[in-house]
Structure formats: structure tokens, C-alpha cells
N, C-alpha and C positions, 0 to 999 in steps of 0.2 A: 219508618226506618230508624235504626238506632246508630249512634256514632260509634266508630271503632275504638275510641279512646276509653270506653267504659262509662259507667253511670254510678254515682255515689260510691258505695262500698264494693262494687263489682269491677273486676278487670274486664277487658274487652272480650276475652274468650268465655268467661262466665256469662256475660250478657248474651253472647252469640248462642251459647248452649240453651239459655232460658228461652230465647226467641225461637230457636229451632224446635225445642220441645213444644212450645205453644203452637207452632205451625203444624207439627206432625203428630201430636199426642193422640193416644198413647204411642210411644215409639221406643225403639231400642237405642242403646248407646252407639251402635254401629251406624244406624240411620242418621243420628245426630252428627256424628263425625263426617259422614258422607255429605250431609246437607251443608256443612260449613267448610268443607274441603280441607279437613285435617285428618291425621292418622287417628285410629280409634284410641290408642293409648294416650293421646293428647287430651281427650275429654274425660278420662277417668278421674283425675284430681278435681276438676271443676264440678263434675257431677257429684262426687263425694262431698265437696264443700257445700254445694247448693242443697243437697239432701240433708246434711247435718244442720244447715241453717233454716230448715223448714220450708224451702221453696220448691223442692221436687219430692214427689212420692215415687216409690218403687212399687209397682203393682204386678200381679201375675198376668201373663198373657192368657186370655180366655181360650185360645186355641191350643196352647201348650203350657201347662202349669209349671213346667220346669224352667221356662223362659221368663225373664223379668223385663218389664217395660217401664218407661218413665212418663210421669204426668205432672203437670203443674199443681201446686197447692193453691188454695183460694188466695192466700197471701201473695204468691207470685203473680197470679192472674191480675190481682188488683194493682200490684206494683207496675206491671207492664202496661196496664190500661192507663194508669196515672202518667207514666212516662210518655206514652204515645200521645196523650192529651197536651203534653208540653209543660206539665207541672213539676 
């Protein structure tokens, strides 16, 4: 589990988004919002920041090419693994 206060350069919501994507990936922004019990518009900014920062990838849904899904980058997976290990 991750603290609600955030970790390093992330605020709590950004960290919750990363953890949620890690648990559900590939997943939609709607499912991320549902998973952390916030409105979908609340995750738009954190998703954009994490994507721009190289921690989330936007990928096409294999079942519906018009739909976009979120997945962790290798950098994000390593960061979460490091954090979970207590480093």
C-alpha cells in the first residue's frame, strides 16, 4: 500500500492513478476513476501529467481501436516496485 500523502514528486492523486493503472492495466480512465472512487474528470489532469512525464502510455484497445487505454511504462513499473520495497 502507498501513503495518501504522495511520494517524491507525485501528489496523492497521481500516485493513486499510477497504482490503479498498475492493478488494472491496460485500463480506461473511467475504470481508474471508479477504482479510486473519484469522478472521471478528476483523473484527467493527473493522467496527462503522468503521460507527459513518461510514466503512462496510451495504447489502443485491441477490441475497439477507437478507444484508448492506459498502461504503465517500464519506468513507472520500476518506480512502483522500488517504492513497494520501501526504498
